[in-house]
C-alpha positions as CSV (number, residue, x, y, z in Angstrom):
1,M,31.2,-91.4,-146.4
2,A,28.8,-89.8,-148.9
3,A,25.8,-91.0,-146.9
4,F,27.4,-89.5,-143.8
5,N,27.9,-86.1,-145.4
6,L,24.2,-86.1,-146.8
7,K,22.9,-86.8,-143.3
8,R,25.0,-84.1,-141.9
9,I,23.8,-81.6,-144.4
10,V,20.1,-82.7,-143.8
11,S,20.7,-82.2,-140.1
12,V,22.1,-78.7,-140.6
13,L,19.3,-77.7,-142.9
14,W,16.7,-79.0,-140.5
15,D,18.4,-77.1,-137.6
16,Y,18.2,-74.0,-139.6
17,A,14.6,-74.6,-140.7
18,I,13.6,-74.9,-137.0
19,V,15.5,-71.6,-136.3
20,S,13.7,-69.9,-139.1
21,F,10.4,-71.0,-137.7
22,G,11.2,-69.7,-134.3
23,T,12.4,-66.4,-135.9
24,L,9.1,-66.1,-137.7
25,L,7.1,-66.5,-134.5
26,Y,9.3,-64.0,-132.7
27,C,8.8,-61.4,-135.4
28,L,4.9,-62.1,-135.7
29,A,4.6,-61.4,-132.0
30,W,6.0,-57.9,-132.6
31,T,4.3,-57.0,-136.0
32,S,1.0,-58.8,-135.4
33,F,0.4,-58.2,-131.6
34,L,2.6,-55.7,-129.9
35,I,3.6,-52.8,-132.1
36,P,0.3,-52.3,-133.9
37,N,-1.4,-52.0,-130.6
38,G,1.2,-49.6,-129.2
39,T,2.7,-52.0,-126.8
40,S,6.4,-52.6,-126.2
41,S,8.4,-55.3,-124.3
42,G,12.0,-55.8,-123.3
43,G,15.2,-56.7,-124.9
44,G,16.9,-55.2,-127.9
45,T,13.7,-55.3,-130.0
46,G,11.8,-53.6,-127.2
47,L,14.3,-50.8,-127.1
48,C,14.0,-50.5,-130.9
49,T,10.2,-50.4,-130.7
50,I,10.4,-47.5,-128.2
51,I,12.7,-45.8,-130.6
52,Y,10.1,-46.3,-133.2
53,F,7.3,-44.9,-130.9
54,A,9.4,-41.8,-130.3
55,T,11.0,-41.1,-133.6
56,G,9.2,-43.1,-136.3
57,L,12.4,-44.9,-137.3
58,P,11.3,-48.4,-138.5
59,V,12.1,-51.2,-136.0
60,A,14.0,-53.2,-138.7
61,Y,16.7,-50.5,-139.3
62,S,17.5,-49.8,-135.6
63,F,17.3,-53.6,-134.9
64,F,19.9,-54.4,-137.4
65,A,22.2,-51.7,-136.4
66,L,22.0,-52.4,-132.7
67,N,22.7,-56.1,-133.3
68,A,25.5,-55.5,-135.7
69,I,27.4,-54.2,-132.7
70,L,26.3,-56.9,-130.3
71,L,27.5,-59.6,-132.7
72,I,31.1,-58.9,-131.7
73,L,30.2,-59.9,-128.1
74,A,28.5,-63.1,-129.5
75,F,31.7,-64.1,-131.3
76,I,33.9,-63.4,-128.4
77,S,31.9,-64.9,-125.5
78,L,29.8,-67.7,-127.1
79,G,31.8,-69.1,-130.0
80,K,31.7,-68.9,-133.7
81,S,28.8,-71.3,-134.1
82,F,26.6,-69.1,-132.0
83,G,27.8,-66.0,-133.8
84,F,26.9,-67.5,-137.2
85,K,23.5,-68.5,-136.2
86,T,23.0,-65.0,-134.6
87,I,23.9,-63.4,-137.9
88,Y,21.3,-65.6,-139.7
89,V,18.6,-64.8,-137.2
90,I,19.3,-61.0,-137.1
91,I,19.3,-60.8,-141.0
92,L,16.2,-62.9,-141.2
93,S,14.5,-60.9,-138.4
94,S,15.4,-57.6,-140.1
95,V,13.8,-58.8,-143.2
96,L,10.7,-60.0,-141.5
97,L,10.3,-56.9,-139.4
98,E,10.4,-54.9,-142.6
99,F,8.0,-56.8,-144.6
100,L,5.6,-58.5,-142.2
101,P,3.9,-55.1,-141.4
102,D,2.9,-54.8,-145.1
103,Y,0.5,-57.8,-144.6
104,E,-2.5,-56.1,-142.6
105,Q,-4.4,-59.4,-142.4
106,L,-1.6,-60.7,-140.0
107,V,-2.3,-57.7,-137.6
108,V,-4.4,-58.9,-134.6
109,H,-6.6,-56.2,-132.7
110,F,-8.3,-57.0,-129.4
111,D,-10.3,-54.7,-127.4
112,N,-8.5,-55.9,-124.3
113,R,-5.0,-54.6,-124.3
114,L,-4.0,-57.0,-121.4
115,L,-5.0,-59.9,-123.7
116,I,-2.8,-58.4,-126.5
117,S,0.1,-58.1,-124.1
118,V,-0.2,-61.7,-122.7
119,V,-0.6,-63.5,-126.1
120,G,2.2,-61.3,-127.7
121,G,4.5,-62.3,-124.8
122,L,3.5,-66.0,-125.2
123,V,4.3,-66.0,-128.9
124,E,7.5,-64.1,-128.5
125,A,8.7,-66.6,-125.8
126,V,8.0,-69.7,-127.8
127,G,9.9,-68.1,-130.7
128,I,12.8,-67.2,-128.7
129,G,12.9,-70.4,-126.8
130,I,13.1,-72.4,-130.1
131,I,16.0,-70.2,-131.4
132,L,17.9,-70.4,-128.1
133,L,17.5,-74.3,-127.9
134,R,19.2,-74.5,-131.3
135,G,22.1,-72.4,-130.2
136,G,21.0,-69.1,-131.8
137,S,19.9,-65.7,-130.6
138,S,17.9,-62.7,-131.8
139,G,20.5,-60.5,-130.3
140,G,19.9,-57.8,-127.6
141,T,19.6,-59.2,-124.0
142,D,19.5,-62.7,-125.3
143,I,23.3,-62.5,-125.5
144,A,23.6,-61.3,-121.9
145,A,21.1,-64.0,-120.7
146,M,23.1,-66.8,-122.3
147,I,26.4,-65.5,-121.2
148,I,25.2,-65.2,-117.6
149,N,23.5,-68.6,-117.7
150,K,26.7,-70.2,-119.0
151,Y,28.7,-69.2,-115.8
152,W,26.0,-68.5,-113.2
153,P,23.0,-70.6,-111.9
154,V,20.5,-67.8,-113.1
155,S,17.7,-68.8,-115.4
156,P,17.5,-66.9,-118.7
157,G,14.0,-65.6,-117.8
158,K,15.2,-63.8,-114.7
159,V,18.0,-62.1,-116.7
160,Y,15.4,-60.9,-119.1
161,L,13.1,-59.7,-116.3
162,Y,15.8,-57.6,-114.5
163,S,17.3,-56.0,-117.5
164,D,14.1,-55.3,-119.2
165,F,12.7,-53.4,-116.3
166,F,14.8,-50.4,-117.2
167,I,14.1,-50.7,-120.9
168,I,10.4,-50.8,-120.5
169,A,10.4,-47.9,-117.9
170,S,11.9,-45.6,-120.6
171,I,8.6,-45.6,-122.4
172,L,7.4,-42.9,-120.1
173,L,9.9,-40.5,-121.8
174,I,7.9,-40.7,-125.0
175,P,5.4,-37.8,-125.4
176,G,1.8,-39.3,-125.4
177,K,2.8,-42.5,-123.6
178,T,1.2,-43.0,-120.2
179,F,1.8,-45.1,-117.1
180,E,-0.8,-47.5,-118.5
181,D,1.4,-48.2,-121.6
182,M,4.2,-49.1,-119.4
183,I,2.1,-51.4,-117.2
184,Y,0.9,-53.4,-120.3
185,S,4.5,-53.7,-121.5
186,Y,5.5,-55.2,-118.1
187,A,2.7,-57.6,-118.5
188,T,4.1,-58.7,-121.8
189,V,7.7,-59.1,-120.4
190,L,6.4,-61.1,-117.4
191,T,4.5,-63.5,-119.5
192,F,7.6,-63.8,-121.8
193,S,10.0,-64.4,-118.8
194,F,8.0,-67.2,-117.3
195,M,7.2,-68.9,-120.7
196,V,10.7,-68.8,-122.0
197,D,11.8,-70.6,-118.8
198,Y,9.2,-73.2,-119.4
199,V,10.3,-73.7,-123.0
200,L,14.0,-74.0,-122.3
201,L,14.1,-75.8,-118.9
202,G,11.2,-78.0,-119.8
203,Q,13.2,-79.4,-122.7
204,K,16.2,-79.8,-120.7
205,S,14.5,-81.7,-117.9
206,S,15.8,-85.3,-117.4
207,V,14.5,-88.7,-116.5
208,Q,15.9,-91.6,-114.6
209,I,15.0,-94.9,-116.1
210,L,15.3,-98.4,-114.5
211,V,15.1,-101.3,-116.8
212,F,14.4,-104.9,-115.6
213,S,15.0,-107.3,-118.5
214,K,16.6,-110.7,-119.1
215,K,18.0,-109.3,-122.4
216,Y,19.7,-106.3,-120.5
217,K,22.9,-106.9,-122.6
218,E,21.1,-106.3,-125.9
219,V,19.2,-103.3,-124.3
220,A,22.4,-101.8,-123.0
221,D,24.3,-102.1,-126.3
222,H,21.5,-100.3,-128.2
223,I,21.3,-97.4,-125.6
224,I,25.0,-96.9,-126.0
225,E,24.7,-96.4,-129.6
226,M,22.5,-93.4,-128.8
227,D,25.4,-91.8,-127.1
228,R,23.7,-92.4,-123.6
229,G,25.4,-93.9,-120.7
230,V,24.2,-97.0,-119.0
231,T,25.0,-98.4,-115.6
232,A,24.3,-102.2,-114.8
233,L,23.5,-102.7,-111.2
234,N,23.6,-106.2,-109.6
235,S,20.2,-107.5,-108.6
236,V,18.5,-110.5,-107.1
237,G,15.0,-111.4,-107.5
238,W,13.6,-111.9,-104.0
239,Y,11.0,-114.4,-105.0
240,S,12.9,-116.4,-107.6
241,G,16.4,-115.9,-106.1
242,E,17.8,-115.3,-109.6
243,E,20.8,-112.9,-110.0
244,S,20.5,-110.5,-112.9
245,K,21.4,-106.9,-113.9
246,V,19.1,-103.8,-113.6
247,L,20.0,-101.0,-116.1
248,L,20.1,-97.5,-114.8
249,I,19.8,-94.8,-117.5
250,V,19.8,-91.1,-117.1
251,A,18.5,-89.3,-120.3
252,R,16.7,-86.2,-121.5
253,K,13.0,-86.3,-121.3
254,S,12.8,-85.8,-125.1
255,Q,14.7,-89.1,-125.5
256,L,12.3,-91.0,-123.3
257,H,10.0,-92.2,-126.1
258,Q,12.9,-93.5,-128.3
259,I,14.5,-95.4,-125.4
260,V,11.3,-97.0,-124.3
261,S,10.6,-98.0,-127.8
262,I,14.0,-99.7,-128.2
263,I,13.5,-101.5,-124.9
264,K,10.1,-102.9,-125.9
265,E,11.3,-103.8,-129.3
266,I,14.1,-106.0,-127.7
267,D,12.1,-107.4,-124.9
268,N,8.4,-106.7,-124.8
269,K,8.2,-108.3,-121.4
270,A,10.7,-105.9,-119.9
271,F,9.7,-103.9,-116.8
272,V,10.5,-100.2,-117.1
273,S,10.3,-97.7,-114.2
274,V,10.6,-93.9,-115.1
275,S,11.0,-91.1,-112.7
276,T,11.8,-87.3,-113.1
277,A,15.3,-86.1,-112.3
278,T,15.1,-82.4,-111.4
279,S,18.8,-81.7,-111.5
280,V,21.5,-83.8,-113.4
281,Y,25.0,-82.5,-113.6
282,G,27.9,-84.0,-115.5
283,E,29.1,-84.9,-119.0
284,G,26.2,-84.8,-121.5
285,F,24.0,-82.8,-119.1
286,E,24.5,-79.5,-117.2
287,E,27.6,-78.1,-115.6
288,I,27.7,-77.2,-112.0
289,K,27.6,-73.5,-111.9
290,T,28.8,-71.7,-108.8
291,G,30.0,-68.5,-110.1
292,L,33.4,-69.1,-108.3
293,K,36.6,-69.9,-110.0
294,L,38.9,-72.1,-107.9
295,K,42.6,-71.2,-107.9
296,K,44.9,-74.0,-108.7
297,K,47.7,-74.3,-106.2
298,D,51.3,-74.4,-107.6
299,K,52.6,-77.7,-106.4
300,T,56.2,-76.7,-107.4
301,N,56.1,-74.0,-104.7
302,G,54.6,-76.1,-102.1
């Protein structure tokens, strides 16, 4: 029991360590690339950056105030665990956005502002992707993206793209900012949108594995211990005429190495075929999202 609790504590600590790393990358994208070079982006942080350009109010302060309100939506729509991680990310982000600008050696200046926009968008997307994969959020449009993606088949990147269009356009309301500034900000959010889809959907991609082994029972038992389903299909070797079983396994791409290692450890002569599964729906994978709620018929009333 004690070993189980220790394992759980280590797992939670590791989870938050990864979220912290993603938050650091996210904040560095703003403090090292975008803000010092007069470039904005989308989302709640982009809105706070535009406020900073217009009034001089530190991004950390407006970021914390804005997201304190949005946390209510996180609790209501996405559950307590999501809300708690969001609190952690918002507090950590507020601290980092306050203190990271003090370290001038972290600020990156390029002569090419387009390069700044692209690199800043890439770093921001990787950070946000890591946070979202662990069930957290930096607030802002992240909450809207996850709510919509939960019920509708719309990728998070597209949600960011559509909502951020109007946020970035508001940069033209700031005296001294030009159409060119808006274009560079759009370059950042475009890079971010495509990259965050790659980080999220790339990790969620699945594989279909066929295992041909005389020790299929042992292999199946070990795969079951991984909380992964296995289907045994009847097979006949056409040359040998022997009847056997072929194991069909559908798993996350990130689990492929572990599964193949287990198979080879049990039977190093096993034949394994792996193919990419572009869409997998059902328990343990993705829900079928249609955006429609079917009405249940009242059988008692015919």
